[in-house]
C-alpha positions, 0 to 999 in steps of 0.5 A, a space after each residue: 409149470 405149464 404157463 410159466 414154460 408158456 410165458 417163457 416161450 412168449 418172451 424169448 419170441 418177443 425178445 427175437 423179434 424186438 431186439 434184433 442182433 446185428 452182424 459185426 464188421 471186425 476190420 476194414 480198410 482200402 488198398 490205397 489213401 488217394 483215388 483220381 478219377 476212373 481208378 478201383 477202390 479195393 475194400 476189405 475186411 473181415 466179419 465176425 466167425 458167426 456172420 461168415 457167408 453174409 451179405 456185406 453191405 458197403 455206404 459211401 458218402 461223399 466230404 458233405 455227408 451225402 450218401 452217393 453209393 452203395 453196394 455189397 457183396 458176400 463174405 467168405 467162409 473164413 470170414 473176410 471179404 471184398 468190395 470193388 468200386 470204380 470211381 469213373 461214375 461222376 455223379 458219384 465222385 466229382 467232388 475233391 475230398 475225403 469220403 466214408 466208407 461204411 460197412 456193415 452186416 444186417 444193420 448199422 449199428 456193429 458197423 465199421 468206417 473209414 475214409 479215404 480221398 479222392 481227387 479228380 486231377 490226381 493232387 493230394 487232398 488239403 486235411 485241415 484241422 478245425 478251428 478253434 472260437 477264439 481264432 474264429 474270433 480273431 479272424 472276424 476282428 480282422 474282417 472288421 477292422 481291415 475291409 481289404 482282407 475280407 476277399 482274401 480270407 473268404 477264398 481261403 474258406 472256400 478252398 479248404 471248404 472244397 477240399 481242393 488239391 495242393 496245386 490248386 492252392 499253389 496256383 491260388 497263391 500266386 494270384 494273391 502273390 500277383 496281387 499284392 504285387 501290383 499293388 505295390 506297384 500302382 503305390 510306389 514307382 515303377 522301375 520298369 517305367 524308369 528304367 526303359 526311358 533311361 536305357 533309350 536315352 543312354 542308348 541315343 547319346 552313344 550312337 550321338 557321339 560315334 556319329 560325331 566322333 566320325 564326322 571329326 575324323 571325316 572331316 580331319 582327313 579331308 582337311 588333311 587330303 587338301 594340304 597335301 595336295 595343295 604342297 604338291 601343287 607348290 611343288 610341282 609350280 616351283 619345278 616347274 619355274 625353276 625349268 623355265 628359269 634354266 631354259 632362258 638361261 639356256 637361249 640367253 646363253 646361245 645354247 638352244 634356238 628360239 625355235 628349240 626354247 618355244 617347243 620345250 617351253 610348251 612342254 613345261 606349260 602342259 600340266 
């Protein structure tokens, strides 16, 4: 019986050294889903009761799966824990996308992993779904059949791969629409090149017509003034001739003397 007890004791020691028992993280969460530069990320969770007051380790991986940070904090007596991480270090948080945080006690076999989003400019992160094999083949066929679409498709793939924000996607869409509009203007007629010269010609025609009307009106007024002046002059001459006739009749009748006739004649001759 003694050798059996010794054998049992040796096997127990061997199982404790070779097959470690990992602690268990039962829950893990963050205080929000999206973070920007220089913000605190509050990781909270719980561990099993047997692992209370033990150190909870936290690993953070970037969107490419690279380890960027490892930290930790001891859990409370009730099994709860809190770990605070700040995003102000650009060597750790610089890429826009989904990061993964893994919490464990002792070993990662009983760990828990949750995702959270980070965006330097604070815009939401685009989450794209995996593309099926037939869709990938379809996009390849499009590239082969229409080479002009290759730059556009590669730009979108780059944007989705980097996990850029919605604002960047909208900027890219505007750029694509602008380039499409430029190609359409090159292939067809540019309305600006037709509209502006037409407006200039119409404006010049209107100005010329107005000047012509003013010139004709001024000429008509001048002719009317000349005619009126001639009529007035004729009337004055007629009156002057009539007065001279009367004056001659009075001289002939002996009503006035020759000297008085000459004086009155000079007066009537004055303009």
